VOTI-816906 format. One record per residue (C-alpha): residue number from 1; residue in three letters; x, y, z. Coordinates in nm, 3 decimals. Example, Ala and Ser with C-alpha at 12.3 -4.5 7.8 and 13.67 -1.06 7.14 Angstrom:
<torke><seq>1</seq><type>ALA</type><x>1.230</x><y>-0.450</y><z>0.780</z></torke>
<torke><seq>2</seq><type>SER</type><x>1.367</x><y>-0.106</y><z>0.714</z></torke>
This chain:
<torke><seq>1</seq><type>MET</type><x>10.253</x><y>11.498</y><z>5.279</z></torke>
<torke><seq>2</seq><type>PRO</type><x>9.871</x><y>11.492</y><z>5.264</z></torke>
<torke><seq>3</seq><type>ASN</type><x>9.679</x><y>11.518</y><z>5.589</z></torke>
<torke><seq>4</seq><type>TYR</type><x>9.406</x><y>11.253</y><z>5.602</z></torke>
<torke><seq>5</seq><type>ASN</type><x>9.146</x><y>11.221</y><z>5.875</z></torke>
<torke><seq>6</seq><type>ILE</type><x>9.042</x><y>10.888</y><z>6.018</z></torke>
<torke><seq>7</seq><type>HIS</type><x>8.698</x><y>10.913</y><z>6.173</z></torke>
<torke><seq>8</seq><type>ILE</type><x>8.583</x><y>10.642</y><z>6.413</z></torke>
<torke><seq>9</seq><type>HIS</type><x>8.203</x><y>10.635</y><z>6.435</z></torke>
<torke><seq>10</seq><type>GLN</type><x>8.053</x><y>10.449</y><z>6.729</z></torke>
<torke><seq>11</seq><type>GLY</type><x>7.677</x><y>10.484</y><z>6.730</z></torke>
<torke><seq>12</seq><type>ALA</type><x>7.614</x><y>10.861</y><z>6.753</z></torke>
<torke><seq>13</seq><type>HIS</type><x>7.972</x><y>10.935</y><z>6.867</z></torke>
<torke><seq>14</seq><type>THR</type><x>8.263</x><y>11.022</y><z>6.640</z></torke>
<torke><seq>15</seq><type>ASN</type><x>8.633</x><y>11.059</y><z>6.714</z></torke>
<torke><seq>16</seq><type>SER</type><x>8.862</x><y>11.204</y><z>6.448</z></torke>
<torke><seq>17</seq><type>HIS</type><x>9.233</x><y>11.142</y><z>6.413</z></torke>
<torke><seq>18</seq><type>PRO</type><x>9.435</x><y>11.350</y><z>6.166</z></torke>
<torke><seq>19</seq><type>VAL</type><x>9.728</x><y>11.159</y><z>6.015</z></torke>
<torke><seq>20</seq><type>ASP</type><x>10.000</x><y>11.266</y><z>5.772</z></torke>
<torke><seq>21</seq><type>LEU</type><x>10.040</x><y>10.987</y><z>5.519</z></torke>
<torke><seq>22</seq><type>PRO</type><x>10.185</x><y>10.984</y><z>5.168</z></torke>
<torke><seq>23</seq><type>ASP</type><x>9.880</x><y>10.849</y><z>4.980</z></torke>
<torke><seq>24</seq><type>VAL</type><x>9.536</x><y>10.690</y><z>4.991</z></torke>
<torke><seq>25</seq><type>ASP</type><x>9.678</x><y>10.336</y><z>5.015</z></torke>
<torke><seq>26</seq><type>ALA</type><x>9.876</x><y>10.428</y><z>5.326</z></torke>
<torke><seq>27</seq><type>ALA</type><x>9.565</x><y>10.590</y><z>5.477</z></torke>
<torke><seq>28</seq><type>ARG</type><x>9.363</x><y>10.275</y><z>5.402</z></torke>
<torke><seq>29</seq><type>ARG</type><x>9.626</x><y>10.053</y><z>5.567</z></torke>
<torke><seq>30</seq><type>GLU</type><x>9.633</x><y>10.282</y><z>5.873</z></torke>
<torke><seq>31</seq><type>ALA</type><x>9.252</x><y>10.269</y><z>5.906</z></torke>
<torke><seq>32</seq><type>ILE</type><x>9.252</x><y>9.888</y><z>5.878</z></torke>
<torke><seq>33</seq><type>ALA</type><x>9.524</x><y>9.864</y><z>6.145</z></torke>
<torke><seq>34</seq><type>MET</type><x>9.324</x><y>10.096</y><z>6.374</z></torke>
<torke><seq>35</seq><type>PHE</type><x>9.012</x><y>9.887</y><z>6.316</z></torke>
<torke><seq>36</seq><type>ALA</type><x>9.204</x><y>9.569</y><z>6.402</z></torke>
<torke><seq>37</seq><type>ASP</type><x>9.334</x><y>9.729</y><z>6.723</z></torke>
<torke><seq>38</seq><type>LEU</type><x>8.978</x><y>9.825</y><z>6.821</z></torke>
<torke><seq>39</seq><type>ALA</type><x>8.823</x><y>9.486</y><z>6.737</z></torke>
<torke><seq>40</seq><type>ARG</type><x>8.804</x><y>9.360</y><z>7.096</z></torke>
<torke><seq>41</seq><type>ASP</type><x>8.644</x><y>9.685</y><z>7.218</z></torke>
<torke><seq>42</seq><type>ILE</type><x>8.406</x><y>9.686</y><z>6.924</z></torke>
<torke><seq>43</seq><type>ALA</type><x>8.293</x><y>9.330</y><z>6.994</z></torke>
<torke><seq>44</seq><type>SER</type><x>8.236</x><y>9.394</y><z>7.364</z></torke>
<torke><seq>45</seq><type>ASN</type><x>8.038</x><y>9.715</y><z>7.296</z></torke>
<torke><seq>46</seq><type>LEU</type><x>7.818</x><y>9.592</y><z>7.010</z></torke>
<torke><seq>47</seq><type>PRO</type><x>7.512</x><y>9.551</y><z>7.234</z></torke>
<torke><seq>48</seq><type>ASN</type><x>7.535</x><y>9.920</y><z>7.333</z></torke>
<torke><seq>49</seq><type>HIS</type><x>7.652</x><y>10.057</y><z>6.997</z></torke>
<torke><seq>50</seq><type>PRO</type><x>7.561</x><y>9.809</y><z>6.723</z></torke>
<torke><seq>51</seq><type>ASP</type><x>7.706</x><y>10.018</y><z>6.438</z></torke>
<torke><seq>52</seq><type>TRP</type><x>8.077</x><y>10.098</y><z>6.412</z></torke>
<torke><seq>53</seq><type>ARG</type><x>8.250</x><y>10.255</y><z>6.117</z></torke>
<torke><seq>54</seq><type>ILE</type><x>8.593</x><y>10.388</y><z>6.033</z></torke>
<torke><seq>55</seq><type>GLU</type><x>8.602</x><y>10.640</y><z>5.754</z></torke>
<torke><seq>56</seq><type>VAL</type><x>8.906</x><y>10.800</y><z>5.590</z></torke>
<torke><seq>57</seq><type>THR</type><x>8.867</x><y>11.144</y><z>5.438</z></torke>
<torke><seq>58</seq><type>GLU</type><x>9.116</x><y>11.318</y><z>5.214</z></torke>
<torke><seq>59</seq><type>PRO</type><x>9.246</x><y>11.671</y><z>5.269</z></torke>
<torke><seq>60</seq><type>ALA</type><x>8.964</x><y>11.813</y><z>5.051</z></torke>
<torke><seq>61</seq><type>GLY</type><x>8.706</x><y>11.637</y><z>5.271</z></torke>
<torke><seq>62</seq><type>GLY</type><x>8.588</x><y>11.357</y><z>5.041</z></torke>
<torke><seq>63</seq><type>THR</type><x>8.560</x><y>11.002</y><z>5.174</z></torke>
<torke><seq>64</seq><type>VAL</type><x>8.821</x><y>10.769</y><z>5.024</z></torke>
<torke><seq>65</seq><type>PHE</type><x>8.767</x><y>10.455</y><z>5.235</z></torke>
<torke><seq>66</seq><type>ARG</type><x>8.504</x><y>10.319</y><z>5.470</z></torke>
<torke><seq>67</seq><type>LEU</type><x>8.510</x><y>10.006</y><z>5.686</z></torke>
<torke><seq>68</seq><type>GLY</type><x>8.224</x><y>9.910</y><z>5.914</z></torke>
<torke><seq>69</seq><type>ILE</type><x>8.069</x><y>9.646</y><z>6.131</z></torke>
<torke><seq>70</seq><type>SER</type><x>7.707</x><y>9.613</y><z>6.229</z></torke>
<torke><seq>71</seq><type>ALA</type><x>7.530</x><y>9.374</y><z>6.465</z></torke>
<torke><seq>72</seq><type>GLU</type><x>7.168</x><y>9.290</y><z>6.523</z></torke>
<torke><seq>73</seq><type>ASP</type><x>6.986</x><y>9.042</y><z>6.738</z></torke>
<torke><seq>74</seq><type>ALA</type><x>6.892</x><y>8.745</y><z>6.520</z></torke>
<torke><seq>75</seq><type>ALA</type><x>6.551</x><y>8.721</y><z>6.688</z></torke>
<torke><seq>76</seq><type>LEU</type><x>6.475</x><y>9.076</y><z>6.574</z></torke>
<torke><seq>77</seq><type>ALA</type><x>6.605</x><y>9.021</y><z>6.222</z></torke>
<torke><seq>78</seq><type>VAL</type><x>6.361</x><y>8.752</y><z>6.114</z></torke>
<torke><seq>79</seq><type>PHE</type><x>6.131</x><y>8.860</y><z>5.831</z></torke>
<torke><seq>80</seq><type>SER</type><x>5.852</x><y>8.678</y><z>5.654</z></torke>
<torke><seq>81</seq><type>LEU</type><x>5.844</x><y>8.644</y><z>5.276</z></torke>
<torke><seq>82</seq><type>ASP</type><x>5.614</x><y>8.946</y><z>5.250</z></torke>
<torke><seq>83</seq><type>GLY</type><x>5.870</x><y>9.165</y><z>5.433</z></torke>
<torke><seq>84</seq><type>ARG</type><x>5.690</x><y>9.188</y><z>5.766</z></torke>
<torke><seq>85</seq><type>LYS</type><x>5.891</x><y>9.130</y><z>6.081</z></torke>
<torke><seq>86</seq><type>GLY</type><x>5.817</x><y>8.805</y><z>6.248</z></torke>
<torke><seq>87</seq><type>ARG</type><x>5.936</x><y>8.604</y><z>6.541</z></torke>
<torke><seq>88</seq><type>PRO</type><x>6.122</x><y>8.280</y><z>6.489</z></torke>
<torke><seq>89</seq><type>ARG</type><x>5.903</x><y>7.975</y><z>6.520</z></torke>
<torke><seq>90</seq><type>THR</type><x>5.958</x><y>7.748</y><z>6.813</z></torke>
<torke><seq>91</seq><type>THR</type><x>5.838</x><y>7.392</y><z>6.788</z></torke>
């Protein structure tokens, strides 16, 4: 059975979990289940680590699946039409 690795990236930190699964579809389902289990922790830690990603790599090392979530403060994400950052208008 192939040995896949599920990497959980949280900001600059990464945890890897090797799993023996029969194929890529099984590895994808496992990664999605892990992501669902972590959802509450992810949501509560988004202010500290706004980028989370789960990545599945095959035995040869290539990425076969990636699932991520990213958060940003809406006040910081406002851009003008010319691409410059701007603050939201208050009236």
